[in-house]
C-alpha positions as CSV (number, residue, x, y, z in Angstrom):
1,X,43.4,-16.6,48.5
2,X,46.7,-18.1,49.5
3,X,49.8,-16.0,49.1
4,X,52.5,-17.0,46.6
5,X,55.8,-17.7,48.4
6,X,58.9,-18.0,46.3
7,X,61.0,-20.6,48.2
8,X,64.6,-21.3,47.7
9,X,64.8,-24.8,46.2
10,X,67.4,-26.5,48.3
11,X,67.5,-29.6,46.1
12,X,68.2,-27.6,43.0
13,X,70.9,-25.5,44.8
14,X,72.5,-28.7,46.1
15,X,72.6,-30.2,42.6
16,X,74.3,-27.0,41.3
17,X,76.7,-26.7,44.2
18,X,77.1,-30.2,45.7
19,X,80.3,-29.6,47.6
20,X,79.1,-26.5,49.4
21,X,75.2,-26.8,49.6
22,X,74.0,-29.9,51.4
23,X,70.4,-30.5,52.2
24,X,68.6,-33.2,54.2
25,X,67.8,-36.5,52.6
26,X,64.3,-37.5,51.6
27,X,64.3,-40.0,54.5
28,X,65.2,-37.2,56.9
29,X,62.4,-35.0,55.6
30,X,59.9,-37.8,55.9
31,X,60.9,-38.3,59.6
32,X,60.4,-34.6,60.6
33,X,58.0,-34.5,63.6
34,X,55.8,-31.9,65.1
35,X,57.9,-29.5,67.1
36,X,61.0,-29.9,65.0
37,X,62.7,-26.8,63.6
38,X,63.6,-26.6,59.9
39,X,65.5,-23.9,58.1
40,X,63.7,-22.4,55.1
41,X,64.8,-19.8,52.5
42,X,62.5,-17.5,50.6
43,X,63.3,-15.1,47.8
44,X,63.1,-11.4,48.8
45,X,63.3,-9.8,45.3
46,X,65.8,-9.5,42.6
47,X,68.7,-7.2,41.9
48,X,69.9,-7.0,38.4
49,X,72.2,-10.0,38.4
50,X,70.9,-12.5,41.0
51,X,68.1,-13.2,43.4
52,X,68.4,-12.4,47.1
53,X,66.9,-14.5,49.8
54,X,66.2,-14.6,53.6
55,X,66.6,-17.8,55.6
56,X,64.7,-18.5,58.8
57,X,63.5,-21.2,61.2
58,X,60.1,-22.8,60.9
59,X,58.6,-24.7,63.8
60,X,56.8,-27.6,62.3
61,X,53.2,-28.3,63.3
62,X,52.5,-31.1,60.8
63,X,54.4,-33.2,58.3
64,X,52.3,-34.4,55.4
65,X,54.4,-37.0,53.7
66,X,51.8,-37.9,51.0
67,X,52.0,-34.3,49.8
68,X,55.7,-33.9,50.6
69,X,55.1,-30.7,52.6
70,X,55.4,-29.5,56.2
71,X,53.2,-26.9,57.8
72,X,54.5,-24.7,60.5
73,X,55.0,-21.3,62.0
74,X,57.8,-18.8,61.2
75,X,60.0,-18.7,64.3
76,X,62.2,-15.7,63.6
77,X,61.7,-11.9,63.4
78,X,62.3,-11.4,59.7
79,X,64.3,-8.5,58.1
80,X,62.9,-8.6,54.6
81,X,59.1,-8.8,55.2
82,X,58.6,-6.0,52.6
83,X,60.2,-8.3,49.9
84,X,58.5,-11.6,50.7
85,X,55.5,-10.7,52.9
86,X,56.2,-13.1,55.7
87,X,56.5,-12.3,59.4
88,X,57.0,-13.9,62.8
89,X,54.4,-16.6,63.7
90,X,52.9,-16.8,60.2
91,X,51.6,-20.3,59.4
92,X,52.9,-21.5,56.0
93,X,53.0,-24.7,54.0
94,X,56.5,-25.6,52.8
95,X,57.4,-28.2,50.1
96,X,60.1,-30.7,51.1
97,X,62.5,-29.3,48.4
98,X,62.6,-26.0,50.3
99,X,63.8,-27.6,53.6
100,X,67.5,-26.5,53.8
101,X,68.4,-27.8,57.3
102,X,66.7,-29.9,60.0
103,X,67.7,-28.9,63.6
104,X,68.7,-32.0,65.5
105,X,66.5,-32.7,68.5
């Protein structure tokens, strides 16, 4: 069974905070190629007032535009594995709305 990953929704965050939280455009996400690095955020748990999250780089293996997802490998040692369950080199599927940054080639 696939694990449930609670991604930070970059599109939602950008809509709430447009002057301080920019995300790539839909066209930029469609153009992501194999080998590109994208920044992702996942929720690690909740304190009483607000969620906490960890951001990390994902090395993209595939871009699947018809499903608006990328598939890739976690490319950082993560600090909050106990909270979200992810670790270095895990292969995960990420929806376009969770792509926070695309590293220029």
